PyMOL commands that place a pseudoatom at each C-alpha (Angstrom):
pseudoatom trace, name=CA, resn=UNK, resi=1, chain=A, elem=C, hetatm=0, pos=[98.154, 198.399, -9.823]
pseudoatom trace, name=CA, resn=UNK, resi=2, chain=A, elem=C, hetatm=0, pos=[98.566, 197.242, -6.262]
pseudoatom trace, name=CA, resn=UNK, resi=3, chain=A, elem=C, hetatm=0, pos=[102.053, 198.561, -5.448]
pseudoatom trace, name=CA, resn=UNK, resi=4, chain=A, elem=C, hetatm=0, pos=[105.448, 199.714, -6.692]
pseudoatom trace, name=CA, resn=UNK, resi=5, chain=A, elem=C, hetatm=0, pos=[108.628, 198.962, -4.714]
pseudoatom trace, name=CA, resn=UNK, resi=6, chain=A, elem=C, hetatm=0, pos=[112.248, 200.037, -5.298]
pseudoatom trace, name=CA, resn=UNK, resi=7, chain=A, elem=C, hetatm=0, pos=[115.005, 197.608, -4.309]
pseudoatom trace, name=CA, resn=UNK, resi=8, chain=A, elem=C, hetatm=0, pos=[118.594, 196.588, -5.017]
pseudoatom trace, name=CA, resn=UNK, resi=9, chain=A, elem=C, hetatm=0, pos=[117.783, 193.141, -6.403]
pseudoatom trace, name=CA, resn=UNK, resi=10, chain=A, elem=C, hetatm=0, pos=[115.000, 190.605, -6.948]
pseudoatom trace, name=CA, resn=UNK, resi=11, chain=A, elem=C, hetatm=0, pos=[115.166, 186.818, -7.018]
pseudoatom trace, name=CA, resn=UNK, resi=12, chain=A, elem=C, hetatm=0, pos=[112.503, 184.361, -8.089]
pseudoatom trace, name=CA, resn=UNK, resi=13, chain=A, elem=C, hetatm=0, pos=[112.239, 181.635, -5.451]
pseudoatom trace, name=CA, resn=UNK, resi=14, chain=A, elem=C, hetatm=0, pos=[110.530, 178.240, -5.417]
pseudoatom trace, name=CA, resn=UNK, resi=15, chain=A, elem=C, hetatm=0, pos=[106.758, 178.476, -5.447]
pseudoatom trace, name=CA, resn=UNK, resi=16, chain=A, elem=C, hetatm=0, pos=[106.912, 181.557, -7.709]
pseudoatom trace, name=CA, resn=UNK, resi=17, chain=A, elem=C, hetatm=0, pos=[107.766, 183.802, -4.731]
pseudoatom trace, name=CA, resn=UNK, resi=18, chain=A, elem=C, hetatm=0, pos=[109.760, 186.995, -5.125]
pseudoatom trace, name=CA, resn=UNK, resi=19, chain=A, elem=C, hetatm=0, pos=[112.574, 187.821, -2.710]
pseudoatom trace, name=CA, resn=UNK, resi=20, chain=A, elem=C, hetatm=0, pos=[113.317, 191.540, -2.632]
pseudoatom trace, name=CA, resn=UNK, resi=21, chain=A, elem=C, hetatm=0, pos=[116.736, 192.625, -1.349]
pseudoatom trace, name=CA, resn=UNK, resi=22, chain=A, elem=C, hetatm=0, pos=[117.573, 196.125, -0.200]
pseudoatom trace, name=CA, resn=UNK, resi=23, chain=A, elem=C, hetatm=0, pos=[114.129, 197.741, -0.338]
pseudoatom trace, name=CA, resn=UNK, resi=24, chain=A, elem=C, hetatm=0, pos=[114.431, 201.546, -0.268]
pseudoatom trace, name=CA, resn=UNK, resi=25, chain=A, elem=C, hetatm=0, pos=[112.422, 204.741, -0.690]
pseudoatom trace, name=CA, resn=UNK, resi=26, chain=A, elem=C, hetatm=0, pos=[115.349, 207.156, -0.909]
pseudoatom trace, name=CA, resn=UNK, resi=27, chain=A, elem=C, hetatm=0, pos=[119.029, 207.162, -1.783]
pseudoatom trace, name=CA, resn=UNK, resi=28, chain=A, elem=C, hetatm=0, pos=[121.623, 209.111, 0.244]
pseudoatom trace, name=CA, resn=UNK, resi=29, chain=A, elem=C, hetatm=0, pos=[125.017, 209.841, -1.324]
pseudoatom trace, name=CA, resn=UNK, resi=30, chain=A, elem=C, hetatm=0, pos=[128.038, 212.090, -0.752]
pseudoatom trace, name=CA, resn=UNK, resi=31, chain=A, elem=C, hetatm=0, pos=[128.274, 213.615, -4.227]
pseudoatom trace, name=CA, resn=UNK, resi=32, chain=A, elem=C, hetatm=0, pos=[126.504, 214.082, -7.530]
pseudoatom trace, name=CA, resn=UNK, resi=33, chain=A, elem=C, hetatm=0, pos=[126.318, 212.964, -10.194]
pseudoatom trace, name=CA, resn=UNK, resi=34, chain=A, elem=C, hetatm=0, pos=[125.955, 209.444, -8.810]
pseudoatom trace, name=CA, resn=UNK, resi=35, chain=A, elem=C, hetatm=0, pos=[125.770, 206.147, -10.687]
pseudoatom trace, name=CA, resn=UNK, resi=36, chain=A, elem=C, hetatm=0, pos=[123.609, 203.337, -9.324]
pseudoatom trace, name=CA, resn=UNK, resi=37, chain=A, elem=C, hetatm=0, pos=[125.110, 200.085, -10.560]
pseudoatom trace, name=CA, resn=UNK, resi=38, chain=A, elem=C, hetatm=0, pos=[121.900, 198.056, -10.255]
pseudoatom trace, name=CA, resn=UNK, resi=39, chain=A, elem=C, hetatm=0, pos=[118.382, 198.450, -8.913]
pseudoatom trace, name=CA, resn=UNK, resi=40, chain=A, elem=C, hetatm=0, pos=[114.893, 197.199, -9.646]
pseudoatom trace, name=CA, resn=UNK, resi=41, chain=A, elem=C, hetatm=0, pos=[111.378, 198.581, -9.806]
pseudoatom trace, name=CA, resn=UNK, resi=42, chain=A, elem=C, hetatm=0, pos=[108.794, 195.942, -8.831]
pseudoatom trace, name=CA, resn=UNK, resi=43, chain=A, elem=C, hetatm=0, pos=[105.092, 196.392, -9.546]
pseudoatom trace, name=CA, resn=UNK, resi=44, chain=A, elem=C, hetatm=0, pos=[102.186, 194.115, -8.768]
pseudoatom trace, name=CA, resn=UNK, resi=45, chain=A, elem=C, hetatm=0, pos=[99.030, 194.185, -10.851]
pseudoatom trace, name=CA, resn=UNK, resi=46, chain=A, elem=C, hetatm=0, pos=[95.493, 192.950, -10.371]
pseudoatom trace, name=CA, resn=UNK, resi=47, chain=A, elem=C, hetatm=0, pos=[92.884, 192.673, -13.077]
pseudoatom trace, name=CA, resn=UNK, resi=48, chain=A, elem=C, hetatm=0, pos=[92.659, 190.541, -16.177]
pseudoatom trace, name=CA, resn=UNK, resi=49, chain=A, elem=C, hetatm=0, pos=[94.287, 190.555, -19.586]
pseudoatom trace, name=CA, resn=UNK, resi=50, chain=A, elem=C, hetatm=0, pos=[97.543, 190.945, -21.479]
pseudoatom trace, name=CA, resn=UNK, resi=51, chain=A, elem=C, hetatm=0, pos=[99.464, 194.185, -21.150]
pseudoatom trace, name=CA, resn=UNK, resi=52, chain=A, elem=C, hetatm=0, pos=[102.714, 195.907, -22.070]
pseudoatom trace, name=CA, resn=UNK, resi=53, chain=A, elem=C, hetatm=0, pos=[104.556, 197.691, -19.233]
pseudoatom trace, name=CA, resn=UNK, resi=54, chain=A, elem=C, hetatm=0, pos=[107.300, 200.316, -19.402]
pseudoatom trace, name=CA, resn=UNK, resi=55, chain=A, elem=C, hetatm=0, pos=[109.070, 202.165, -16.582]
pseudoatom trace, name=CA, resn=UNK, resi=56, chain=A, elem=C, hetatm=0, pos=[110.689, 205.547, -16.967]
pseudoatom trace, name=CA, resn=UNK, resi=57, chain=A, elem=C, hetatm=0, pos=[112.479, 207.741, -14.455]
pseudoatom trace, name=CA, resn=UNK, resi=58, chain=A, elem=C, hetatm=0, pos=[112.229, 211.491, -14.980]
pseudoatom trace, name=CA, resn=UNK, resi=59, chain=A, elem=C, hetatm=0, pos=[114.316, 214.303, -13.536]
pseudoatom trace, name=CA, resn=UNK, resi=60, chain=A, elem=C, hetatm=0, pos=[112.621, 216.322, -10.773]
pseudoatom trace, name=CA, resn=UNK, resi=61, chain=A, elem=C, hetatm=0, pos=[111.591, 219.008, -13.286]
pseudoatom trace, name=CA, resn=UNK, resi=62, chain=A, elem=C, hetatm=0, pos=[109.944, 216.316, -15.492]
pseudoatom trace, name=CA, resn=UNK, resi=63, chain=A, elem=C, hetatm=0, pos=[111.860, 217.576, -18.522]
pseudoatom trace, name=CA, resn=UNK, resi=64, chain=A, elem=C, hetatm=0, pos=[114.248, 214.701, -19.132]
pseudoatom trace, name=CA, resn=UNK, resi=65, chain=A, elem=C, hetatm=0, pos=[114.223, 210.931, -18.820]
pseudoatom trace, name=CA, resn=UNK, resi=66, chain=A, elem=C, hetatm=0, pos=[117.102, 209.575, -16.742]
pseudoatom trace, name=CA, resn=UNK, resi=67, chain=A, elem=C, hetatm=0, pos=[116.366, 206.034, -17.920]
pseudoatom trace, name=CA, resn=UNK, resi=68, chain=A, elem=C, hetatm=0, pos=[113.687, 204.106, -19.839]
pseudoatom trace, name=CA, resn=UNK, resi=69, chain=A, elem=C, hetatm=0, pos=[112.985, 200.387, -19.595]
pseudoatom trace, name=CA, resn=UNK, resi=70, chain=A, elem=C, hetatm=0, pos=[112.357, 198.159, -22.543]
pseudoatom trace, name=CA, resn=UNK, resi=71, chain=A, elem=C, hetatm=0, pos=[108.646, 197.333, -22.996]
pseudoatom trace, name=CA, resn=UNK, resi=72, chain=A, elem=C, hetatm=0, pos=[107.792, 194.181, -21.048]
pseudoatom trace, name=CA, resn=UNK, resi=73, chain=A, elem=C, hetatm=0, pos=[104.695, 192.065, -21.696]
pseudoatom trace, name=CA, resn=UNK, resi=74, chain=A, elem=C, hetatm=0, pos=[102.779, 190.585, -18.761]
pseudoatom trace, name=CA, resn=UNK, resi=75, chain=A, elem=C, hetatm=0, pos=[99.508, 188.761, -18.299]
pseudoatom trace, name=CA, resn=UNK, resi=76, chain=A, elem=C, hetatm=0, pos=[97.066, 188.783, -15.410]
pseudoatom trace, name=CA, resn=UNK, resi=77, chain=A, elem=C, hetatm=0, pos=[94.815, 185.727, -15.174]
pseudoatom trace, name=CA, resn=UNK, resi=78, chain=A, elem=C, hetatm=0, pos=[91.186, 186.150, -14.134]
pseudoatom trace, name=CA, resn=UNK, resi=79, chain=A, elem=C, hetatm=0, pos=[91.096, 186.708, -10.363]
pseudoatom trace, name=CA, resn=UNK, resi=80, chain=A, elem=C, hetatm=0, pos=[94.888, 186.653, -10.167]
pseudoatom trace, name=CA, resn=UNK, resi=81, chain=A, elem=C, hetatm=0, pos=[97.836, 188.992, -9.834]
pseudoatom trace, name=CA, resn=UNK, resi=82, chain=A, elem=C, hetatm=0, pos=[101.027, 189.501, -11.823]
pseudoatom trace, name=CA, resn=UNK, resi=83, chain=A, elem=C, hetatm=0, pos=[104.415, 190.891, -10.848]
pseudoatom trace, name=CA, resn=UNK, resi=84, chain=A, elem=C, hetatm=0, pos=[106.470, 192.947, -13.236]
pseudoatom trace, name=CA, resn=UNK, resi=85, chain=A, elem=C, hetatm=0, pos=[110.168, 193.578, -12.483]
pseudoatom trace, name=CA, resn=UNK, resi=86, chain=A, elem=C, hetatm=0, pos=[112.250, 196.154, -14.364]
pseudoatom trace, name=CA, resn=UNK, resi=87, chain=A, elem=C, hetatm=0, pos=[116.001, 196.034, -13.752]
pseudoatom trace, name=CA, resn=UNK, resi=88, chain=A, elem=C, hetatm=0, pos=[118.200, 199.058, -14.370]
pseudoatom trace, name=CA, resn=UNK, resi=89, chain=A, elem=C, hetatm=0, pos=[121.997, 199.096, -14.639]
pseudoatom trace, name=CA, resn=UNK, resi=90, chain=A, elem=C, hetatm=0, pos=[124.535, 201.946, -14.456]
pseudoatom trace, name=CA, resn=UNK, resi=91, chain=A, elem=C, hetatm=0, pos=[121.959, 204.716, -14.092]
pseudoatom trace, name=CA, resn=UNK, resi=92, chain=A, elem=C, hetatm=0, pos=[123.387, 208.211, -13.604]
pseudoatom trace, name=CA, resn=UNK, resi=93, chain=A, elem=C, hetatm=0, pos=[121.409, 210.639, -11.430]
pseudoatom trace, name=CA, resn=UNK, resi=94, chain=A, elem=C, hetatm=0, pos=[122.768, 214.151, -12.088]
pseudoatom trace, name=CA, resn=UNK, resi=95, chain=A, elem=C, hetatm=0, pos=[121.610, 215.977, -8.932]
pseudoatom trace, name=CA, resn=UNK, resi=96, chain=A, elem=C, hetatm=0, pos=[119.685, 215.565, -5.676]
pseudoatom trace, name=CA, resn=UNK, resi=97, chain=A, elem=C, hetatm=0, pos=[115.912, 215.853, -5.796]
pseudoatom trace, name=CA, resn=UNK, resi=98, chain=A, elem=C, hetatm=0, pos=[112.611, 214.010, -6.099]
pseudoatom trace, name=CA, resn=UNK, resi=99, chain=A, elem=C, hetatm=0, pos=[112.799, 211.913, -9.253]
pseudoatom trace, name=CA, resn=UNK, resi=100, chain=A, elem=C, hetatm=0, pos=[109.575, 210.573, -10.748]
pseudoatom trace, name=CA, resn=UNK, resi=101, chain=A, elem=C, hetatm=0, pos=[109.285, 206.850, -11.415]
pseudoatom trace, name=CA, resn=UNK, resi=102, chain=A, elem=C, hetatm=0, pos=[106.460, 206.373, -13.882]
pseudoatom trace, name=CA, resn=UNK, resi=103, chain=A, elem=C, hetatm=0, pos=[104.931, 203.057, -14.876]
pseudoatom trace, name=CA, resn=UNK, resi=104, chain=A, elem=C, hetatm=0, pos=[103.109, 202.990, -18.185]
pseudoatom trace, name=CA, resn=UNK, resi=105, chain=A, elem=C, hetatm=0, pos=[100.748, 200.220, -19.218]
pseudoatom trace, name=CA, resn=UNK, resi=106, chain=A, elem=C, hetatm=0, pos=[99.942, 200.012, -22.912]
pseudoatom trace, name=CA, resn=UNK, resi=107, chain=A, elem=C, hetatm=0, pos=[101.599, 203.458, -23.281]
pseudoatom trace, name=CA, resn=UNK, resi=108, chain=A, elem=C, hetatm=0, pos=[99.271, 205.078, -20.709]
pseudoatom trace, name=CA, resn=UNK, resi=109, chain=A, elem=C, hetatm=0, pos=[100.512, 206.401, -17.352]
pseudoatom trace, name=CA, resn=UNK, resi=110, chain=A, elem=C, hetatm=0, pos=[99.319, 203.920, -14.698]
pseudoatom trace, name=CA, resn=UNK, resi=111, chain=A, elem=C, hetatm=0, pos=[101.391, 204.903, -11.643]
pseudoatom trace, name=CA, resn=UNK, resi=112, chain=A, elem=C, hetatm=0, pos=[103.834, 207.553, -10.490]
pseudoatom trace, name=CA, resn=UNK, resi=113, chain=A, elem=C, hetatm=0, pos=[106.060, 207.310, -7.407]
pseudoatom trace, name=CA, resn=UNK, resi=114, chain=A, elem=C, hetatm=0, pos=[108.767, 209.610, -6.064]
pseudoatom trace, name=CA, resn=UNK, resi=115, chain=A, elem=C, hetatm=0, pos=[112.330, 208.408, -5.582]
pseudoatom trace, name=CA, resn=UNK, resi=116, chain=A, elem=C, hetatm=0, pos=[114.214, 210.945, -3.464]
pseudoatom trace, name=CA, resn=UNK, resi=117, chain=A, elem=C, hetatm=0, pos=[117.962, 211.348, -3.810]
pseudoatom trace, name=CA, resn=UNK, resi=118, chain=A, elem=C, hetatm=0, pos=[119.678, 213.202, -0.953]
pseudoatom trace, name=CA, resn=UNK, resi=119, chain=A, elem=C, hetatm=0, pos=[123.217, 214.405, -0.421]
pseudoatom trace, name=CA, resn=UNK, resi=120, chain=A, elem=C, hetatm=0, pos=[125.278, 214.321, 2.804]
pseudoatom trace, name=CA, resn=UNK, resi=121, chain=A, elem=C, hetatm=0, pos=[125.691, 217.853, 4.191]
pseudoatom trace, name=CA, resn=UNK, resi=122, chain=A, elem=C, hetatm=0, pos=[128.918, 219.705, 5.088]
pseudoatom trace, name=CA, resn=UNK, resi=123, chain=A, elem=C, hetatm=0, pos=[129.120, 218.190, 8.596]
pseudoatom trace, name=CA, resn=UNK, resi=124, chain=A, elem=C, hetatm=0, pos=[128.854, 214.626, 7.307]
pseudoatom trace, name=CA, resn=UNK, resi=125, chain=A, elem=C, hetatm=0, pos=[125.275, 214.151, 8.503]
pseudoatom trace, name=CA, resn=UNK, resi=126, chain=A, elem=C, hetatm=0, pos=[122.533, 213.218, 6.087]
pseudoatom trace, name=CA, resn=UNK, resi=127, chain=A, elem=C, hetatm=0, pos=[119.764, 215.629, 5.303]
pseudoatom trace, name=CA, resn=UNK, resi=128, chain=A, elem=C, hetatm=0, pos=[116.697, 214.727, 7.389]
pseudoatom trace, name=CA, resn=UNK, resi=129, chain=A, elem=C, hetatm=0, pos=[114.190, 212.436, 5.694]
pseudoatom trace, name=CA, resn=UNK, resi=130, chain=A, elem=C, hetatm=0, pos=[110.801, 214.135, 5.852]
pseudoatom trace, name=CA, resn=UNK, resi=131, chain=A, elem=C, hetatm=0, pos=[108.793, 211.076, 4.862]
pseudoatom trace, name=CA, resn=UNK, resi=132, chain=A, elem=C, hetatm=0, pos=[106.609, 209.422, 7.474]
pseudoatom trace, name=CA, resn=UNK, resi=133, chain=A, elem=C, hetatm=0, pos=[107.596, 206.175, 9.127]
pseudoatom trace, name=CA, resn=UNK, resi=134, chain=A, elem=C, hetatm=0, pos=[103.917, 205.318, 9.618]
pseudoatom trace, name=CA, resn=UNK, resi=135, chain=A, elem=C, hetatm=0, pos=[102.531, 202.293, 7.838]
pseudoatom trace, name=CA, resn=UNK, resi=136, chain=A, elem=C, hetatm=0, pos=[99.276, 203.065, 6.080]
for i in range(1, 136): cmd.bond("trace and resi %d" % i, "trace and resi %d" % (i + 1))
show_as sticks, trace
zoom trace
C-alpha cells in the first residue's frame, strides 16, 4: 500500500485520473451521535496480482464495527499501481474519539489509519487538533 486518504467525494476524470474533493484527516461536529451522509476512503496499491479489498471502521475501543465495505476486487499490473475507492453513506459515529480505519486485502489487515472525530466545546471553539501540520 502506498497511501490511504479520506475525502468527501471522488470522481474519475479523463486519462484515468482521480479528483478528490474535501480531503480530511479529522471531523469536527457540535454533537454526537453524528451521521456522515457520504465519504470515501481511497487507497493506492503497488505490487502485482489480483486482490480483494475490504474497509472497516472500528470504534476507538476496537470492539465494534461502525461500518464495513463490501469486498471489492482490484488488480495491479506488473510495475503499475491501482486505486481502490470505498464509498460510505449515512454512517453514524456514536461519540468523539480516534476511530480506526482498517483496510484488509484478501482478509488480512494491510493498513490501519486513525480518523479523529472531535466535538465543539462549551465556548463554541473547536478542541485543538494535536496532529502535526508538517509534511513528511
